[in-house]
C-alpha positions in Angstrom: 25.2 5.7 19.3 29.1 5.8 19.5 29.7 8.3 21.8 27.2 6.9 24.0 29.2 6.7 27.8 32.1 9.0 26.3 32.5 12.6 27.7 35.4 14.7 25.9 35.4 17.5 24.4 37.5 16.0 21.4 34.6 13.5 20.4 32.5 15.0 18.0 29.3 13.4 16.8 27.3 14.8 13.6 24.0 15.8 13.6 23.4 18.1 10.6 20.5 19.9 11.9 21.1 23.6 10.2 23.1 22.1 7.3 25.8 20.3 6.0 29.0 22.5 6.5 31.3 21.4 9.3 32.0 25.0 10.6 28.6 25.2 11.6 28.6 24.9 15.7 24.5 23.9 15.2 25.4 20.7 13.3 27.1 19.1 15.8 25.9 17.3 19.1 26.2 19.8 22.2 27.1 22.8 19.5 30.9 20.6 19.7 32.5 21.4 15.9 36.1 20.4 15.6 38.2 23.5 16.9 42.1 24.5 17.1 43.8 23.3 20.2 42.2 20.3 20.8 43.8 17.3 23.1 44.3 14.5 21.0 42.8 11.8 20.2 40.3 13.9 18.2 37.4 11.6 17.0 34.7 12.6 14.5 31.8 10.7 14.4 29.3 10.8 10.8 26.5 8.8 12.0 23.6 6.8 10.1 20.5 8.8 9.7 21.5 12.7 10.2 19.4 15.1 9.2 22.6 16.3 6.4 24.5 13.4 4.7 26.4 15.4 1.7 28.6 17.4 4.1 31.4 19.8 3.8 34.5 20.3 5.9 35.2 24.3 5.5 37.6 23.9 8.8 40.6 25.8 8.6 43.0 27.3 11.1 44.9 29.6 9.2 48.9 29.7 9.9 48.3 26.7 12.5 47.2 24.3 9.6 44.5 21.9 8.9 41.8 19.7 10.7 43.6 16.6 11.9 42.0 13.8 12.8 42.4 10.4 14.7 39.3 8.8 14.0 37.3 9.6 11.6 33.9 7.3 11.9 31.0 7.7 8.5 27.8 6.2 8.5 25.8 5.6 5.6 25.4 7.0 2.2 27.2 9.7 2.9 29.3 12.2 0.5 32.3 14.4 1.9 33.1 17.3 0.1 35.8 20.0 1.1 35.8 23.8 0.5 38.3 26.6 1.1 40.7 25.8 3.7 38.8 22.5 4.7 40.3 20.7 1.4 42.8 19.0 3.3 41.9 16.7 6.3 44.9 15.3 8.2 44.3 11.7 9.2 47.3 11.4 12.0 47.5 7.6 11.9 47.8 7.7 15.8 46.0 5.2 18.3 42.4 6.1 19.3 42.0 4.4 22.2 37.9 3.9 23.1 36.9 1.8 26.1 40.3 0.5 25.6 40.5 -0.7 22.3 41.6 1.5 19.7 39.6 2.5 16.7 40.4 2.4 13.2 41.8 5.9 11.8 39.5 5.9 9.2 36.2 3.7 9.9 33.4 3.5 7.4 29.9 1.7 8.6 28.1 2.5 6.3 27.1 1.0 2.8 28.1 3.8 0.2 30.6 6.3 1.2 32.1 8.9 -1.4 35.1 11.0 -0.4 34.7 13.7 -3.2 38.0 14.9 -5.5 38.0 18.4 -3.6 39.2 16.5 -0.4 43.0 15.7 0.0 43.3 13.6 2.7 47.3 14.2 4.0 48.5 10.4 5.7 50.7 11.1 8.9 52.0 7.9 9.4 50.1 4.3 8.9 46.3 5.0 8.9 44.0 1.6 9.3 40.8 1.9 7.2 38.0 -0.5 8.0 34.7 -1.2 6.6 31.8 -3.3 6.9 30.9 -6.0 4.9 28.7 -5.3 1.7 30.2 -1.1 2.7 31.9 0.5 -0.4 34.0 3.1 -0.5 34.7 5.3 -3.3 38.0 7.2 -2.7 38.1 10.3 -5.4 40.0 11.9 -2.9 43.8 12.4 -3.2 45.9 10.5 -0.9 48.9 12.6 -0.2 51.6 12.9 3.0 54.6 10.7 3.9 52.6 8.2 5.7 50.6 5.4 4.0 47.1 2.8 5.2 46.3 -0.6 5.8 42.9 -1.5 4.2 41.3 -4.7 6.6 37.9 -3.8 5.8 35.2 -6.9 5.1 33.6 -4.7 1.8 35.7 -2.6 -1.3 37.9 0.6 -1.4 37.6 1.8 -5.0 40.3 4.0 -5.9 38.7 6.7 -8.2 40.7 10.0 -8.0 41.5 12.0 -11.2 44.9 12.9 -9.9 47.7 11.1 -9.0 48.4 10.0 -4.9 51.5 11.2 -3.6 51.9 9.4 -0.6 54.9 8.3 0.7 54.1 5.2 3.4 53.3 1.5 2.6 50.2 0.3 1.6 48.4 -3.0 2.8 45.1 -4.9 2.2 43.7 -7.5 4.6 40.9 -9.8 3.5 39.3 -7.1 1.4 38.5 -6.1 -2.4 40.9 -3.6 -3.8 39.5 -1.4 -6.6 40.5 1.4 -9.2 37.8 2.8 -11.4 40.3 5.4 -12.3 43.0 5.1 -14.6 45.6 7.3 -12.4 46.0 5.4 -9.0 49.5 5.9 -8.0 49.4 3.5 -5.3 51.7 0.2 -4.4 50.2 -2.5 -2.2 51.3 -5.2 -0.6 48.4 -8.0 -0.4 49.4 -10.5 2.3 45.8 -12.2 2.4 44.3 -10.5 -0.9 44.4 -9.9 -4.4 44.0 -6.2 -5.9 41.4 -5.7 -8.4 43.0 -3.1 -10.3 
């Protein structure tokens, strides 16, 4: 498990033991759900084989804003929803040091992962997105914010949202496959080593 050998209040490992809701502390290893005023970097690990793979971010900090994550690691066959204030997840784009290396801001290791259209991923800075060989990220979520993304995975990233993306930063794709199964994409991509399928 990725959390082995690390003991930090800001590294949250999902078990899904009780339900699919992120706010329920019984769903997290050691009862450690993401919470307000954490020390960065903040990691969330959704490993393969958890009891619940259909999950809902229902965490909101009210006047203090939305859940901010430096590295979100997602295993196999997850579908991620948002509810109420949890419809927003901030991907900070900040470096996420882990045993001497920086983890990607969004690292999808599973074969098929869905970010539901009820989610709004707010991009701060440029976020690195990576997935494994043969992995498929189905991005129905809306991308907004002042930042952008760099996709350097070995699988496929499919933009499938029904709402326009409004993020303002750069988009790059390295040695990966980029699809759009949506008629509304609103993305501008620099392709240094690969060509998009849009």
